[in-house]
DRENPA-3360 file (N, C-alpha, C; in nm, 2 decimals, always signed):
BEGIN
1 = MKTYYGLL = +16.81/-6.96/+5.48/+16.82/-7.08/+5.57/+16.73/-7.06/+5.69 ~ +16.66/-7.16/+5.72/+16.57/-7.14/+5.84/+16.65/-7.14/+5.97 ~ +16.59/-7.07/+6.07/+16.65/-7.07/+6.20/+16.55/-7.15/+6.30 ~ +16.61/-7.23/+6.38/+16.53/-7.32/+6.47/+16.55/-7.28/+6.62 ~ +16.44/-7.28/+6.68/+16.44/-7.23/+6.82/+16.38/-7.34/+6.91 ~ +16.41/-7.32/+7.04/+16.35/-7.40/+7.14/+16.21/-7.36/+7.17 ~ +16.13/-7.45/+7.21/+15.99/-7.41/+7.24/+15.94/-7.50/+7.35 ~ +15.83/-7.49/+7.39/+15.77/-7.60/+7.45/+15.64/-7.60/+7.54;
9 = LATVFLVS = +15.61/-7.67/+7.62/+15.50/-7.75/+7.65/+15.43/-7.74/+7.79 ~ +15.34/-7.83/+7.81/+15.27/-7.84/+7.93/+15.20/-7.97/+7.93 ~ +15.10/-8.00/+8.02/+15.05/-8.13/+8.03/+14.93/-8.15/+8.12 ~ +14.87/-8.27/+8.09/+14.77/-8.32/+8.18/+14.70/-8.43/+8.12 ~ +14.59/-8.47/+8.18/+14.57/-8.61/+8.16/+14.44/-8.68/+8.20 ~ +14.46/-8.81/+8.21/+14.35/-8.90/+8.23/+14.39/-9.03/+8.29 ~ +14.30/-9.13/+8.30/+14.33/-9.26/+8.35/+14.42/-9.34/+8.27 ~ +14.48/-9.45/+8.32/+14.56/-9.53/+8.24/+14.57/-9.67/+8.30;
17 = CGQSSKNK = +14.61/-9.76/+8.21/+14.64/-9.89/+8.25/+14.68/-9.98/+8.13 ~ +14.75/-10.09/+8.15/+14.77/-10.18/+8.04/+14.91/-10.16/+7.97 ~ +14.91/-10.15/+7.84/+15.03/-10.14/+7.77/+15.07/-9.99/+7.74 ~ +15.12/-9.92/+7.83/+15.16/-9.78/+7.82/+15.30/-9.77/+7.76 ~ +15.34/-9.65/+7.72/+15.47/-9.63/+7.66/+15.58/-9.67/+7.76 ~ +15.69/-9.71/+7.70/+15.81/-9.75/+7.78/+15.89/-9.63/+7.82 ~ +15.85/-9.51/+7.77/+15.92/-9.39/+7.80/+15.86/-9.33/+7.92 ~ +15.89/-9.39/+8.04/+15.84/-9.35/+8.17/+15.91/-9.23/+8.22;
25 = VDATDSQE = +15.83/-9.14/+8.27/+15.88/-9.01/+8.33/+15.86/-9.02/+8.48 ~ +15.96/-9.01/+8.56/+15.95/-9.01/+8.70/+15.94/-8.87/+8.76 ~ +15.83/-8.85/+8.83/+15.81/-8.71/+8.89/+15.89/-8.70/+9.02 ~ +15.95/-8.58/+9.04/+16.03/-8.55/+9.16/+15.97/-8.42/+9.22 ~ +16.03/-8.38/+9.33/+15.98/-8.26/+9.40/+15.99/-8.14/+9.31 ~ +15.90/-8.05/+9.32/+15.90/-7.92/+9.24/+16.02/-7.84/+9.26 ~ +16.06/-7.77/+9.16/+16.18/-7.69/+9.16/+16.15/-7.54/+9.13 ~ +16.25/-7.45/+9.15/+16.23/-7.31/+9.12/+16.21/-7.29/+8.97;
33 = AALATGEK = +16.11/-7.21/+8.94/+16.08/-7.19/+8.80/+16.19/-7.10/+8.74 ~ +16.22/-7.12/+8.61/+16.31/-7.03/+8.54/+16.26/-6.89/+8.53 ~ +16.34/-6.79/+8.53/+16.30/-6.65/+8.52/+16.25/-6.62/+8.38 ~ +16.14/-6.54/+8.37/+16.08/-6.50/+8.25/+16.15/-6.38/+8.19 ~ +16.25/-6.41/+8.11/+16.33/-6.30/+8.05/+16.34/-6.33/+7.90 ~ +16.36/-6.22/+7.82/+16.39/-6.24/+7.68/+16.26/-6.20/+7.60 ~ +16.26/-6.25/+7.47/+16.15/-6.22/+7.38/+16.03/-6.32/+7.41 ~ +15.91/-6.26/+7.42/+15.79/-6.34/+7.46/+15.73/-6.40/+7.33;
41 = LTVDVAQS = +15.69/-6.53/+7.34/+15.60/-6.59/+7.24/+15.47/-6.63/+7.31 ~ +15.36/-6.62/+7.23/+15.23/-6.65/+7.29/+15.18/-6.78/+7.23 ~ +15.14/-6.87/+7.31/+15.09/-7.00/+7.27/+14.96/-6.99/+7.20 ~ +14.94/-7.05/+7.09/+14.82/-7.05/+7.01/+14.73/-7.17/+7.07 ~ +14.64/-7.14/+7.15/+14.56/-7.24/+7.22/+14.47/-7.31/+7.13 ~ +14.43/-7.25/+7.02/+14.34/-7.31/+6.92/+14.41/-7.42/+6.84 ~ +14.54/-7.41/+6.82/+14.62/-7.51/+6.75/+14.70/-7.61/+6.83 ~ +14.71/-7.58/+6.96/+14.79/-7.67/+7.05/+14.70/-7.77/+7.12;
49 = KIHWTGYK = +14.75/-7.89/+7.13/+14.67/-8.00/+7.20/+14.76/-8.09/+7.28 ~ +14.70/-8.14/+7.39/+14.77/-8.25/+7.47/+14.69/-8.37/+7.44 ~ +14.75/-8.48/+7.39/+14.68/-8.60/+7.36/+14.71/-8.70/+7.48 ~ +14.61/-8.77/+7.52/+14.62/-8.86/+7.63/+14.57/-9.00/+7.59 ~ +14.63/-9.10/+7.65/+14.58/-9.24/+7.64/+14.58/-9.31/+7.77 ~ +14.47/-9.36/+7.82/+14.46/-9.43/+7.94/+14.42/-9.58/+7.92 ~ +14.46/-9.67/+8.01/+14.44/-9.81/+7.99/+14.38/-9.88/+8.10 ~ +14.30/-9.98/+8.07/+14.24/-10.07/+8.17/+14.25/-10.21/+8.12;
57 = PGGSHHGT = +14.23/-10.31/+8.20/+14.24/-10.45/+8.15/+14.15/-10.47/+8.02 ~ +14.22/-10.51/+7.91/+14.14/-10.54/+7.79/+14.10/-10.42/+7.71 ~ +14.14/-10.30/+7.74/+14.10/-10.19/+7.67/+14.17/-10.06/+7.70 ~ +14.13/-9.95/+7.63/+14.19/-9.82/+7.66/+14.10/-9.71/+7.61 ~ +14.12/-9.59/+7.65/+14.05/-9.47/+7.60/+14.16/-9.37/+7.56 ~ +14.12/-9.28/+7.47/+14.21/-9.17/+7.43/+14.14/-9.05/+7.40 ~ +14.21/-8.94/+7.40/+14.14/-8.81/+7.37/+14.24/-8.69/+7.38 ~ +14.19/-8.57/+7.41/+14.27/-8.45/+7.41/+14.23/-8.37/+7.53;
65 = LSLQSGEL = +14.32/-8.27/+7.56/+14.30/-8.17/+7.66/+14.36/-8.04/+7.60 ~ +14.30/-7.93/+7.62/+14.34/-7.80/+7.56/+14.41/-7.71/+7.67 ~ +14.49/-7.62/+7.62/+14.55/-7.51/+7.70/+14.45/-7.39/+7.71 ~ +14.45/-7.33/+7.83/+14.38/-7.21/+7.84/+14.46/-7.09/+7.80 ~ +14.59/-7.09/+7.83/+14.68/-6.98/+7.79/+14.83/-7.04/+7.80 ~ +14.92/-6.96/+7.75/+15.06/-7.00/+7.76/+15.15/-6.90/+7.70 ~ +15.27/-6.89/+7.75/+15.37/-6.80/+7.70/+15.51/-6.86/+7.72 ~ +15.60/-6.83/+7.63/+15.74/-6.88/+7.63/+15.83/-6.76/+7.61;
73 = YLEGTELK = +15.95/-6.77/+7.66/+16.05/-6.66/+7.65/+16.18/-6.71/+7.59 ~ +16.23/-6.65/+7.48/+16.35/-6.68/+7.41/+16.46/-6.58/+7.44 ~ +16.58/-6.62/+7.45/+16.70/-6.53/+7.45/+16.78/-6.58/+7.33 ~ +16.78/-6.49/+7.22/+16.85/-6.53/+7.10/+16.77/-6.65/+7.04 ~ +16.84/-6.77/+7.03/+16.78/-6.89/+6.97/+16.74/-6.99/+7.08 ~ +16.75/-6.95/+7.20/+16.74/-7.05/+7.31/+16.61/-7.02/+7.39 ~ +16.53/-7.13/+7.41/+16.42/-7.12/+7.50/+16.47/-7.11/+7.65 ~ +16.42/-7.02/+7.72/+16.47/-7.00/+7.86/+16.36/-7.03/+7.97;
81 = SGTFVLDM = +16.24/-7.00/+7.94/+16.14/-7.01/+8.04/+16.00/-7.02/+7.97 ~ +15.90/-7.04/+8.05/+15.76/-7.04/+8.00/+15.66/-7.10/+8.10 ~ +15.54/-7.06/+8.08/+15.43/-7.11/+8.17/+15.31/-7.14/+8.09 ~ +15.24/-7.25/+8.12/+15.12/-7.29/+8.05/+15.01/-7.32/+8.15 ~ +14.89/-7.27/+8.12/+14.77/-7.30/+8.20/+14.69/-7.40/+8.13 ~ +14.65/-7.51/+8.20/+14.58/-7.62/+8.14/+14.43/-7.61/+8.17 ~ +14.34/-7.62/+8.07/+14.20/-7.61/+8.09/+14.14/-7.75/+8.12 ~ +14.12/-7.77/+8.25/+14.08/-7.91/+8.29/+13.94/-7.94/+8.25;
89 = NSIVNEDL = +13.86/-7.84/+8.22/+13.72/-7.86/+8.17/+13.72/-7.90/+8.03 ~ +13.83/-7.89/+7.96/+13.83/-7.92/+7.81/+13.86/-8.07/+7.78 ~ +13.86/-8.16/+7.88/+13.88/-8.30/+7.85/+13.78/-8.35/+7.75 ~ +13.84/-8.42/+7.64/+13.76/-8.47/+7.54/+13.80/-8.62/+7.52 ~ +13.70/-8.71/+7.50/+13.72/-8.84/+7.46/+13.70/-8.86/+7.31 ~ +13.79/-8.93/+7.25/+13.78/-8.95/+7.10/+13.75/-9.09/+7.05 ~ +13.74/-9.19/+7.14/+13.71/-9.32/+7.09/+13.57/-9.38/+7.12 ~ +13.50/-9.32/+7.20/+13.36/-9.36/+7.23/+13.26/-9.29/+7.14;
97 = TDEKSNAQ = +13.20/-9.36/+7.05/+13.11/-9.30/+6.95/+12.97/-9.29/+7.01 ~ +12.93/-9.37/+7.11/+12.80/-9.35/+7.17/+12.80/-9.22/+7.26 ~ +12.71/-9.13/+7.23/+12.71/-9.00/+7.29/+12.69/-9.01/+7.44 ~ +12.61/-9.10/+7.49/+12.58/-9.12/+7.63/+12.70/-9.18/+7.70 ~ +12.76/-9.28/+7.65/+12.88/-9.34/+7.71/+13.00/-9.24/+7.71 ~ +13.01/-9.16/+7.60/+13.12/-9.06/+7.60/+13.10/-8.96/+7.71 ~ +12.98/-8.91/+7.72/+12.95/-8.81/+7.83/+12.97/-8.86/+7.97 ~ +12.94/-8.99/+7.99/+12.96/-9.05/+8.12/+13.10/-9.06/+8.15;
105 = LVGHLKSA = +13.19/-9.10/+8.06/+13.33/-9.11/+8.08/+13.39/-8.98/+8.11 ~ +13.36/-8.88/+8.03/+13.42/-8.75/+8.04/+13.37/-8.69/+8.18 ~ +13.24/-8.71/+8.21/+13.19/-8.66/+8.34/+13.26/-8.72/+8.46 ~ +13.29/-8.85/+8.44/+13.37/-8.92/+8.55/+13.51/-8.86/+8.57 ~ +13.57/-8.84/+8.45/+13.71/-8.79/+8.46/+13.71/-8.65/+8.52 ~ +13.61/-8.57/+8.50/+13.60/-8.44/+8.56/+13.56/-8.44/+8.71 ~ +13.51/-8.55/+8.75/+13.46/-8.56/+8.89/+13.57/-8.57/+8.99 ~ +13.53/-8.57/+9.12/+13.63/-8.57/+9.23/+13.70/-8.71/+9.23;
113 = DFFDVEKY = +13.65/-8.81/+9.16/+13.72/-8.94/+9.16/+13.86/-8.92/+9.08 ~ +13.86/-8.83/+8.98/+13.98/-8.81/+8.90/+14.03/-8.67/+8.92 ~ +14.00/-8.58/+8.83/+14.06/-8.45/+8.83/+13.99/-8.34/+8.90 ~ +13.87/-8.36/+8.95/+13.80/-8.27/+9.03/+13.80/-8.13/+8.98 ~ +13.75/-8.12/+8.86/+13.76/-7.99/+8.79/+13.68/-7.88/+8.85 ~ +13.58/-7.91/+8.92/+13.50/-7.81/+8.99/+13.59/-7.73/+9.09 ~ +13.67/-7.81/+9.16/+13.76/-7.75/+9.26/+13.89/-7.70/+9.20 ~ +13.94/-7.78/+9.10/+14.06/-7.74/+9.03/+14.04/-7.73/+8.88;
121 = PTGQFEIT = +13.98/-7.61/+8.84/+13.94/-7.59/+8.70/+14.06/-7.58/+8.60 ~ +14.18/-7.55/+8.66/+14.30/-7.54/+8.58/+14.42/-7.61/+8.64 ~ +14.51/-7.65/+8.56/+14.64/-7.70/+8.60/+14.75/-7.61/+8.55 ~ +14.87/-7.64/+8.57/+14.98/-7.55/+8.52/+15.11/-7.63/+8.50 ~ +15.18/-7.58/+8.40/+15.32/-7.63/+8.38/+15.41/-7.51/+8.37 ~ +15.51/-7.51/+8.45/+15.61/-7.40/+8.44/+15.75/-7.45/+8.42 ~ +15.82/-7.40/+8.32/+15.95/-7.45/+8.29/+16.06/-7.42/+8.40 ~ +16.14/-7.52/+8.43/+16.25/-7.49/+8.53/+16.38/-7.50/+8.46;
129 = QVSELSRG = +16.40/-7.58/+8.35/+16.53/-7.59/+8.29/+16.51/-7.64/+8.14 ~ +16.59/-7.59/+8.05/+16.59/-7.64/+7.91/+16.73/-7.66/+7.87 ~ +16.76/-7.77/+7.80/+16.89/-7.80/+7.74/+16.87/-7.85/+7.60 ~ +16.97/-7.82/+7.51/+16.97/-7.86/+7.37/+17.03/-8.00/+7.37 ~ +16.96/-8.10/+7.30/+17.01/-8.23/+7.28/+17.08/-8.25/+7.14 ~ +17.01/-8.20/+7.04/+17.07/-8.22/+6.90/+17.01/-8.12/+6.81 ~ +17.08/-8.09/+6.70/+17.03/-7.99/+6.60/+17.04/-8.05/+6.46 ~ +16.93/-8.07/+6.39/+16.93/-8.12/+6.26/+16.92/-8.01/+6.15;
137 = TDSLTIRI = +16.90/-8.06/+6.03/+16.89/-7.96/+5.92/+16.76/-7.88/+5.92 ~ +16.66/-7.93/+5.98/+16.53/-7.86/+5.99/+16.46/-7.87/+6.12 ~ +16.53/-7.91/+6.22/+16.47/-7.92/+6.36/+16.57/-7.92/+6.47 ~ +16.52/-7.89/+6.59/+16.60/-7.89/+6.71/+16.53/-7.97/+6.81 ~ +16.61/-8.06/+6.88/+16.56/-8.14/+6.99/+16.61/-8.09/+7.12 ~ +16.52/-8.07/+7.21/+16.55/-8.01/+7.34/+16.50/-8.10/+7.45 ~ +16.55/-8.08/+7.57/+16.51/-8.15/+7.69/+16.45/-8.05/+7.78 ~ +16.32/-8.06/+7.82/+16.26/-7.97/+7.91/+16.22/-8.03/+8.04;
145 = SGNLELKG = +16.25/-7.95/+8.15/+16.21/-7.99/+8.28/+16.12/-7.88/+8.33 ~ +16.01/-7.92/+8.41/+15.92/-7.82/+8.46/+15.83/-7.88/+8.56 ~ +15.77/-7.79/+8.64/+15.67/-7.83/+8.74/+15.53/-7.84/+8.68 ~ +15.48/-7.96/+8.69/+15.34/-7.99/+8.65/+15.25/-7.98/+8.78 ~ +15.15/-7.90/+8.78/+15.06/-7.89/+8.89/+14.92/-7.94/+8.85 ~ +14.87/-8.04/+8.92/+14.74/-8.09/+8.90/+14.68/-8.11/+9.04 ~ +14.55/-8.07/+9.06/+14.48/-8.09/+9.18/+14.56/-8.03/+9.30 ~ +14.63/-7.92/+9.27/+14.70/-7.85/+9.38/+14.83/-7.91/+9.41;
153 = ISKNISFN = +14.88/-8.02/+9.34/+15.00/-8.09/+9.37/+15.10/-8.06/+9.26 ~ +15.22/-8.01/+9.29/+15.32/-7.98/+9.19/+15.44/-8.07/+9.20 ~ +15.47/-8.13/+9.08/+15.58/-8.23/+9.07/+15.66/-8.19/+8.94 ~ +15.79/-8.21/+8.95/+15.88/-8.18/+8.84/+15.90/-8.30/+8.75 ~ +15.88/-8.28/+8.62/+15.90/-8.39/+8.52/+15.99/-8.34/+8.41 ~ +16.05/-8.43/+8.33/+16.13/-8.40/+8.22/+16.09/-8.48/+8.10 ~ +16.10/-8.42/+7.98/+16.07/-8.49/+7.85/+16.13/-8.41/+7.74 ~ +16.14/-8.48/+7.62/+16.20/-8.42/+7.50/+16.10/-8.36/+7.42;
161 = ATVRKDGD = +16.14/-8.27/+7.33/+16.05/-8.20/+7.23/+16.13/-8.17/+7.11 ~ +16.07/-8.20/+6.99/+16.13/-8.16/+6.86/+16.07/-8.03/+6.81 ~ +16.15/-7.93/+6.78/+16.10/-7.80/+6.75/+16.14/-7.76/+6.62 ~ +16.05/-7.69/+6.55/+16.09/-7.62/+6.42/+16.02/-7.49/+6.41 ~ +16.08/-7.40/+6.33/+16.02/-7.27/+6.30/+15.95/-7.28/+6.17 ~ +15.82/-7.24/+6.17/+15.74/-7.24/+6.05/+15.71/-7.10/+6.01 ~ +15.77/-7.05/+5.90/+15.75/-6.92/+5.86/+15.83/-6.82/+5.94 ~ +15.79/-6.70/+5.94/+15.87/-6.59/+6.01/+15.85/-6.59/+6.16;
169 = NTYKAVTP = +15.73/-6.62/+6.21/+15.70/-6.60/+6.35/+15.62/-6.71/+6.42 ~ +15.62/-6.83/+6.36/+15.54/-6.94/+6.42/+15.64/-7.05/+6.45 ~ +15.62/-7.11/+6.57/+15.71/-7.22/+6.62/+15.62/-7.34/+6.66 ~ +15.66/-7.46/+6.62/+15.59/-7.58/+6.65/+15.68/-7.68/+6.72 ~ +15.62/-7.74/+6.83/+15.69/-7.84/+6.91/+15.61/-7.96/+6.93 ~ +15.67/-8.08/+6.91/+15.60/-8.20/+6.93/+15.68/-8.29/+7.02 ~ +15.62/-8.36/+7.12/+15.69/-8.45/+7.20/+15.67/-8.59/+7.16 ~ +15.76/-8.68/+7.18/+15.73/-8.83/+7.17/+15.63/-8.86/+7.28;
177 = VFTIDRTQ = +15.57/-8.98/+7.26/+15.48/-9.03/+7.37/+15.56/-9.06/+7.50 ~ +15.52/-9.00/+7.61/+15.58/-9.04/+7.74/+15.48/-9.07/+7.84 ~ +15.52/-9.14/+7.95/+15.43/-9.19/+8.04/+15.45/-9.13/+8.18 ~ +15.34/-9.10/+8.25/+15.34/-9.05/+8.38/+15.26/-9.14/+8.47 ~ +15.28/-9.13/+8.60/+15.20/-9.20/+8.70/+15.10/-9.10/+8.76 ~ +14.97/-9.12/+8.73/+14.87/-9.02/+8.77/+14.86/-9.01/+8.93 ~ +14.89/-9.12/+9.00/+14.88/-9.12/+9.14/+14.97/-9.02/+9.21 ~ +15.08/-8.98/+9.14/+15.17/-8.89/+9.20/+15.11/-8.75/+9.21;
185 = WGVNYGSK = +15.00/-8.73/+9.15/+14.92/-8.60/+9.16/+14.79/-8.63/+9.23 ~ +14.78/-8.73/+9.30/+14.66/-8.76/+9.38/+14.54/-8.81/+9.30 ~ +14.56/-8.85/+9.18/+14.45/-8.91/+9.09/+14.45/-9.06/+9.12 ~ +14.38/-9.10/+9.22/+14.40/-9.24/+9.28/+14.29/-9.34/+9.24 ~ +14.18/-9.29/+9.18/+14.07/-9.38/+9.16/+14.11/-9.50/+9.08 ~ +14.07/-9.62/+9.13/+14.09/-9.75/+9.06/+14.24/-9.79/+9.06 ~ +14.32/-9.74/+9.14/+14.46/-9.78/+9.14/+14.48/-9.90/+9.23 ~ +14.53/-10.01/+9.17/+14.55/-10.14/+9.25/+14.66/-10.12/+9.34;
193 = NIFKDLKD = +14.75/-10.03/+9.33/+14.86/-10.01/+9.42/+14.81/-9.93/+9.55 ~ +14.69/-9.87/+9.54/+14.64/-9.80/+9.65/+14.52/-9.87/+9.71 ~ +14.44/-9.93/+9.63/+14.32/-10.01/+9.67/+14.34/-10.15/+9.64 ~ +14.36/-10.23/+9.74/+14.41/-10.37/+9.72/+14.31/-10.47/+9.68 ~ +14.18/-10.44/+9.69/+14.08/-10.54/+9.66/+14.00/-10.52/+9.53 ~ +14.07/-10.46/+9.43/+14.00/-10.43/+9.31/+14.00/-10.55/+9.21 ~ +14.08/-10.64/+9.23/+14.09/-10.76/+9.14/+14.12/-10.71/+8.99 ~ +14.03/-10.74/+8.90/+14.05/-10.70/+8.76/+13.97/-10.57/+8.73;
201 = KFINDDMD = +13.92/-10.50/+8.83/+13.84/-10.38/+8.81/+13.93/-10.25/+8.83 ~ +14.06/-10.27/+8.81/+14.15/-10.15/+8.83/+14.17/-10.07/+8.70 ~ +14.23/-9.96/+8.72/+14.27/-9.87/+8.61/+14.42/-9.85/+8.63 ~ +14.50/-9.86/+8.53/+14.65/-9.85/+8.54/+14.69/-9.72/+8.59 ~ +14.79/-9.71/+8.68/+14.84/-9.58/+8.73/+14.90/-9.50/+8.61 ~ +14.97/-9.57/+8.52/+15.04/-9.51/+8.41/+14.95/-9.46/+8.30 ~ +14.98/-9.35/+8.25/+14.90/-9.29/+8.13/+15.00/-9.23/+8.04 ~ +14.97/-9.24/+7.91/+15.05/-9.19/+7.80/+15.01/-9.04/+7.76;
209 = IRMEIVAH = +15.11/-8.96/+7.73/+15.09/-8.82/+7.70/+15.17/-8.79/+7.57 ~ +15.11/-8.72/+7.48/+15.19/-8.66/+7.37/+15.14/-8.52/+7.34 ~ +15.23/-8.42/+7.32/+15.19/-8.28/+7.31/+15.23/-8.22/+7.18 ~ +15.14/-8.14/+7.13/+15.17/-8.06/+7.01/+15.14/-7.91/+7.04 ~ +15.24/-7.83/+7.04/+15.23/-7.69/+7.08/+15.27/-7.60/+6.97 ~ +15.19/-7.50/+6.95/+15.22/-7.39/+6.85/+15.22/-7.26/+6.92 ~ +15.32/-7.18/+6.89/+15.34/-7.05/+6.95/+15.38/-6.95/+6.85 ~ +15.35/-6.82/+6.87/+15.38/-6.71/+6.78/+15.45/-6.60/+6.85;
217 = Q = +15.54/-6.53/+6.77/+15.61/-6.41/+6.83/+15.51/-6.30/+6.83;
% end
């Protein structure tokens, strides 16, 4: 019989607007990180991805962001702590087929208007709390809280993840789509709540995130 463990995640992003997920996550003040104790798991950065969707009036863009590194700690069958480093230079757009337009969008996202990757080449997510929500026949659902740091700003967010063990030493975690407000991390470009004269040239503050994380013992 398979054994299922807790696992989990990290994050980061892009612009947004329009019809975002109803699963809105409210960011709060950062909290003390959970202690790194127990058995260490190493995140497989080649197989792990953060999917983003951003919206504007009449359209949207979507893509991925990669992790630079990550580790999780288990005590028995329970996830206790973990830290993930986000590679902000790895932003990819998946919907623009024109090479020039794609490069322009990605370049803008990496600029000081958005994530300023020259100054902030990495982000971070550190787990502060984990709780089990439900246990099924082949999966475990957990609630994860942690500090997400972008552009030097750290905020605590919470989201669910469904976890399963694949084989003897591989763990996979997937989150449902959830929504964050990018301006809480100082990503203010095109926000009609900050710049009042944008009319229909704004970008929505909310953006959708979905994560797929793979880790090994």
